[in-house]
C-alpha positions in Angstrom: 0.0 0.0 0.0 1.4 3.4 -1.0 1.5 6.3 1.5 -1.2 8.1 -0.5 -3.8 5.3 -0.2 -6.4 5.5 2.5 -6.0 3.3 5.5 -9.0 0.9 5.9 -11.3 2.2 8.6 -9.5 5.5 8.8 -12.7 7.4 8.0 -14.5 5.8 10.9 -11.6 6.6 13.2 -11.7 10.3 12.1 -15.4 10.5 12.8 -15.0 9.0 16.2 -12.0 11.3 17.0 -14.1 14.3 16.0 -17.0 13.2 18.2 -14.6 12.7 21.1 -13.1 16.2 20.7 -16.6 17.8 20.3 -17.6 16.4 23.7 -15.0 18.8 25.2 -14.8 21.7 22.8 -18.3 21.7 21.3 -19.9 23.8 24.1 -17.1 26.4 24.2 -17.1 29.7 22.3 -15.7 33.2 22.4 -16.7 35.4 25.3 -20.0 37.2 24.5 -21.5 40.5 25.4 -25.3 40.0 25.8 -26.0 43.7 25.1 -24.2 43.8 21.7 -26.9 45.0 19.2 -25.3 43.1 16.2 -24.3 39.5 15.7 -21.3 38.6 17.8 -18.3 36.8 16.5 -18.5 33.0 16.9 -15.7 30.4 16.6 -18.2 27.6 17.1 -20.3 26.5 14.1 -22.9 25.1 16.5 -23.9 28.6 17.8 -24.3 32.1 16.5 -25.0 33.2 13.0 -24.7 30.7 10.1 -21.5 30.6 8.3 -21.7 32.5 5.0 -21.8 30.3 1.9 -18.7 32.1 0.6 -16.7 30.8 3.6 -17.6 27.1 3.2 -14.1 26.4 1.7 -12.6 27.7 5.0 -15.1 25.9 7.3 -12.6 23.5 8.8 -10.5 26.5 10.1 -13.3 28.0 12.2 -12.5 27.5 15.9 -9.9 28.3 18.5 -6.6 26.4 18.3 -3.8 26.1 20.8 -0.4 24.4 20.8 3.3 24.8 20.3 5.6 25.7 17.5 9.2 26.4 16.6 10.9 29.5 15.3 14.2 29.5 13.3 16.1 32.0 11.2 19.7 32.6 10.3 19.7 36.0 12.1 18.6 34.6 15.5 20.0 32.0 17.9 17.7 29.0 18.0 15.6 27.2 17.3 13.2 28.5 20.0 9.9 27.0 21.2 6.8 29.0 21.4 3.2 28.5 22.5 0.4 29.9 20.3 -3.4 30.4 20.2 -5.1 31.0 16.9 -8.7 32.1 16.4 -10.8 31.8 13.3 -14.2 33.3 13.8 -17.1 34.8 11.8 -20.2 37.0 12.2 -22.2 35.6 9.3 -20.7 37.8 6.7 -18.4 36.6 3.8 -15.1 36.6 5.7 -13.3 35.1 8.7 -11.8 37.1 11.5 -8.3 35.9 12.4 -6.2 36.5 15.5 -3.0 34.8 16.7 -1.1 35.3 19.9 2.3 33.7 20.8 4.5 33.3 23.8 8.1 32.1 24.1 8.7 28.9 26.1 11.7 27.6 28.0 13.0 24.1 27.6 10.6 22.9 30.3 7.5 24.4 28.6 7.3 27.4 31.0 6.3 30.8 29.7 9.2 33.2 29.3 7.3 36.2 27.9 4.7 37.3 25.4 5.8 37.2 21.7 4.2 38.0 18.3 0.6 39.0 17.8 -1.3 39.4 14.5 -4.9 39.9 13.5 -6.8 40.4 10.3 -9.3 38.9 7.9 -9.6 36.0 5.4 -11.8 37.0 2.5 -12.7 34.2 0.1 -13.7 35.2 -3.4 -16.0 33.6 -6.0 -13.0 32.3 -8.1 -11.7 30.4 -5.0 -9.0 33.0 -4.4 -8.4 33.9 -0.7 -7.5 37.5 0.2 -5.8 37.7 3.6 -5.0 40.9 5.4 -2.8 40.7 8.4 -1.6 43.4 10.8 1.3 42.6 13.2 2.2 44.2 16.5 5.7 44.8 15.1 4.5 47.5 12.7 4.0 45.3 9.6 0.9 45.0 7.4 0.7 42.2 4.9 -1.6 41.4 2.0 -1.7 37.8 1.0 -3.3 36.0 -1.9 -3.9 32.2 -2.0 -6.2 29.3 -2.7 -7.2 26.1 -1.1 -4.9 23.3 -2.1 -7.7 20.8 -1.3 -10.6 20.6 1.2 -8.3 20.7 4.3 -5.2 22.8 3.3 -4.7 26.4 2.2 -1.6 28.2 0.8 -1.1 32.0 0.8 1.7 34.2 -0.3 2.3 37.9 0.2 1.5 40.3 -2.6 2.4 43.4 -0.7 4.1 44.2 2.6 3.9 47.7 4.3 6.2 48.6 7.2 6.4 51.4 9.7 9.6 53.3 10.1 10.6 51.2 13.1 9.6 47.8 11.8 11.9 45.0 10.6 12.7 44.9 6.9 10.3 42.2 5.9 9.9 41.8 2.1 7.9 38.5 1.6 6.2 35.6 3.3 4.2 32.5 2.5 2.2 30.1 4.6 0.7 26.7 4.3 -2.1 25.7 6.7 -3.6 22.2 7.0 -5.9 20.1 9.0 -3.9 17.0 10.1 -3.9 14.1 12.6 -7.7 13.6 12.7 -8.5 17.3 13.2 -5.5 19.2 14.5 -4.3 22.4 12.8 -0.7 22.7 11.5 1.1 25.4 9.6 4.5 26.3 8.2 5.7 29.8 7.3 8.6 31.0 5.2 9.7 34.6 5.4 12.2 36.9 3.7 13.5 39.6 5.9 16.5 41.6 7.1 18.4 40.8 3.9 17.7 37.1 3.9 15.9 35.2 1.1 12.6 33.4 1.6 13.2 30.4 3.9 11.5 28.5 6.8 10.8 30.7 9.8 7.9 29.3 12.0 5.9 26.1 12.2 3.3 24.9 14.7 0.9 22.1 15.6 -2.3 23.2 17.4 -5.2 21.4 18.9 -8.8 22.6 18.8 -10.0 24.0 22.1 -13.2 25.7 20.9 -15.7 24.5 18.3 
């Protein structure tokens, strides 16, 4: 059997694993304000507004994910471990809200300090193109374009990078996100910055904690 052939019974195992996760995460959602006069963001497809049809290709991403990753680059000592939480949420309109927070970890998994933050929007288009706008706490704004590679993976690359006067010299980036291991979220990012060519920078493996 080749590596690309399905494993007998793997579909049933995936369904059972999803049901087991949902018993823990299915009742959780983002904090809500009861007096908000418009639809609140939801990271749980079981509650809140219905997901817009335009976002169906991004449906597996909706949720809150938490886990660990690794950061490397020629200009830093390393590799370094980091923890991260990523949120993909929606309010019923044709885009997903995205937020990521990271924190550096020591060799024992203890938190050293807060690290990178970014937020933005994933905007799927009728031709399957995905427009992604990200703003970083480091003074960088990035515009990505990409497409789904299949039903459970998405690849995006920068079309434009805007920097403040005090930001690092970032010139390009690309990312690949995928649903792996019966429902976990993993990604890898390559980045060109501070005079270095595009090359691996961060990667992480996250488990669903909401949705």
